[in-house]
N, C-alpha and C positions, 0 to 999 in steps of 0.2 A: 321500574329501574331509575335510582337516580340520576339526575342530567347531569350533576358530578362527578361521575365515575369517572370519567379518564383523569380527572385532579386527584380524587381517592387511590388509584392505581398508582400512578405517576410522580405525586408531588411528596411523598414521605419515601424516604431513604430504608425506614422500618419496614412500610409494607412493601415495598419493592423486593427488598432482600427475600422477606419473607416469603413473597408469591414466587419469585424466581427458585429459591430452594424448594417449594413444593413441587415445581417443573420436574423436579429427578424423581420425585415419587412422594408417597405418604410417608408422614414423619410424626413420632411421638414428641411430646413436650420438652422433655429433656434434650433430646436428640436436636430439636430446633433452636433452643436457649445455646446449646453448646456450639452449633454452628455459626448460630450469626454473634453472638458475645454479647446478648444484652440482656438488662435485667428482666427477668418476669414480670414486674410490677410496668415496664415501660414497653413490652410488647402485647400484654393481653390487650389493653384499650383497642390497638390497631388491628389486632385479629377478629377485634368482637365487630368493627366495622366493616371487617371483609366478609364474615359471616353473615351481617344485617342485608350486605348487597347480592348474597346468593354465589360469590365468590369463591368462598371455603366452606367445605365439609368439616364438623369434628362430630366423631362417631368413636364411642369405645377409648379416647383416650389417644387417637389418631387424628391426624389433620392432613386433609386431601384438598386438591382441588375438585371445584365442580365441573361439569360439563362447560358450564360459561366461562367460569375461571381457565379453564385450559384453553378455549377457543383464545381468548384474550390473552393470556401470557404468550401464546403462541405466536400472536400478531405484534404483540411489543416489544419480543424480543431485538429483531430488526432494527426497528426504532430506537430502541437503546444502545444499541451497538453501534448506530450511525451517530447518535449522539455523543458517546463517547469517544468518538474520534474527534470530532469537531470542539468538542469541549476539553482534551487534554493539552490541546494549543491552540486556544481560541484566538491571539493575536496574529499568530503564524496565516490560519486560515483566512482570517479576514482581509488580510492585505495582498490574497494570492489570487490570480487569474486563473479560474476554475474552467474557464469557456474552451480552453484546449481538450478536457477531458470531455469525450464522448457522453451524451446522457446516460446511455445505458451502464456505462461505467462509474457515472457519478451517483446511480441507483443502487452501486455494489460497493460505494467507498467503504462501508463499513469491515469490509473483508481487510483492510489495511490492519485491523486488529490492534493487538498491542504495540505500535510501531514507537521509532526515537525519533526526535529532531537533532539533526548535527547542525551545530552551530559555525560559524565560519571559525577558522583557527588562525588568528591575526599572525602568529610564529611562522604560517608558510602562506603567506598571502600571493607569492608567485607561484606557488606550488601546487599541485593536486592535493587535492583533500587527504589527508593521512587516512582516514578511516574509509573513505572511498576507495584507497589504492589496497587498504589491508584486506578489506571483502572481497572486493573483485578479483585481486590475486590470488585468492583460495579459491577461485570456482573452476568447475571442469568445462562449462559452456556459458556463454555471456550471449545475451541479445540487447544491445544498447543504441538509444536515439540520445544524439547531440545536437544541438543548435547553435552551438557556437564554440569556436575554435581555441584550445589551449595548445599551447606549443610543445607539451610534454606527451599530448595524446599520441602523436606517431610512435616514439619510442616505445611506450608503455605497451600499445596494445602489439605491437611486433613484439616484444620480448614475451608476451603472454601466447601468442601463436608461435612463436617459436617451440615452446615447450610443448605445445601439443592442444593446447585449451582452444574449445571450436568458441569462434566467435563472428557474429553478426552484426556488424553498424549499421545505422540507417543515420543520413546527415542531412542537412541543407546544403542548396548548390552553393551556396557561400563557401561553406565548412569543406565542400569537394574540391571548389576552384584553388582555397588556399593550399590543400593538400597536392594537386596538382603541381602548382605554381613552386612552394618552397620544400616539399619534402616527397618529391616524384621518385627516389630511389628507394625510401620507406616503404611509400604506397605501392611501388612496383613489386616489391619482396612480398608485402602482405597479401595482395592481390592474388600471388602468384602459389598460395599454399593451397592445400586441399579443405583445410579445416577453417578457411575464411569465407566471408562474405562481404558484399558492400552495397548498400542501396542509396539513390539519392532520391531522396521526398522533394518533389518539384512543382508542387501544388501552392502556389503563394497566396491563394485566399483562406488557407486553411491555418487557424490557431494552433501555436504550436506550445509545447512545455518547452523548459530548457534542456533537460536531461532524464531520460528515464532509462534504470538498467534493470533486468531481471535474469539471474542466472539461477543455479542448481542450490545457489546457497543465501541469495539476497534478493529484495528489492529496493528500489532507490530511486526515488523520484523528485525532483527539482523543477519548480515552476517558479515564472515572472511573476514580481509585485506588482500592484495595480500601477505603478509607475514605469511598468516596462522592463524594471531591470531585475538582474539575478543575482541575490544577495549570497550568495554560496548557502542558505540553509537548506539542508537534504530531509526528507522524509526516508527513513530507513528502516524496514521490516525484514523478518527473518522467518513469519510464520507461512506454511504451506500456501494458504488463501492469500495472503500478500503478494507473494511471488507469483502465482496465477493472475492474481489481480495486474499486477505489473506483466506481466507476458501478453495478455491480452491486448494491453495499452498498445504496447509493442506491435501487437498482428496488424492490430488497427492502422498506425502509420506505416506500417510497412506494405499493407494492400493500396496505398495509395503513394508507394514509392517505385521506382525502375531499378531492377538491378543492372550495375555495372557488367557488362557482358565482355569487356575488352580483353582481360586477363588469360593468358594460357595457364591453362594447370602443368604442373611438372610432369614429365614423363617418368614413369618407374622406372626405377636403375634396373639394368638387366643383370 
């Protein structure tokens, strides 16, 4: 087998698209041309190279993957998905601190899928990001970590909790101290509800993200840049795998946190 097999598979968009199409199952020539939207003269030379390396079989007008081709494409898909995540916003990822994401979740970064990047809204410099508010407000349950304090957070989460949204918040000690000092009344009401929980992440040696949200609707991830600043850029994903990935990151943080036990749940009305 040619030692440049990796180059053959990865470094041609036409060959890559053709192999991924055959991953769905055998296809005839016309179906391949229709699906890939490429001229026959441009595709056939690429197919010839794949056949020469025994990755593709052509029998009675039908193209299919060989056993070797099936194995390679199965292993190739996670790599392609991972590359797609980083290539989609190369400058963003190059300037992020990724160490707060544990290795087992970095290996699953492809699960972010077709995410979007929310840029800072300069017209709302001192407000919560409008898209953050929109999507979290539409959720029925929210698990969230935030390492910085925003003065609109207490009122925002209290309003959601009052209408029945299930909310579990994980915060750092400095954030909790700010809540106690300046928003005691709101904090006591929040903690007194049956549908709320509050955890403190007090392991100072652990590197942390800026913000993580996972709800039944959405996943949001905010990371500090290499300068240690949070520039209010968020990765936002709607796919189930992205939401699950965010929840696993939050569970990782929650497992290192302690729950605030001082609240007294409201007695049911008689």
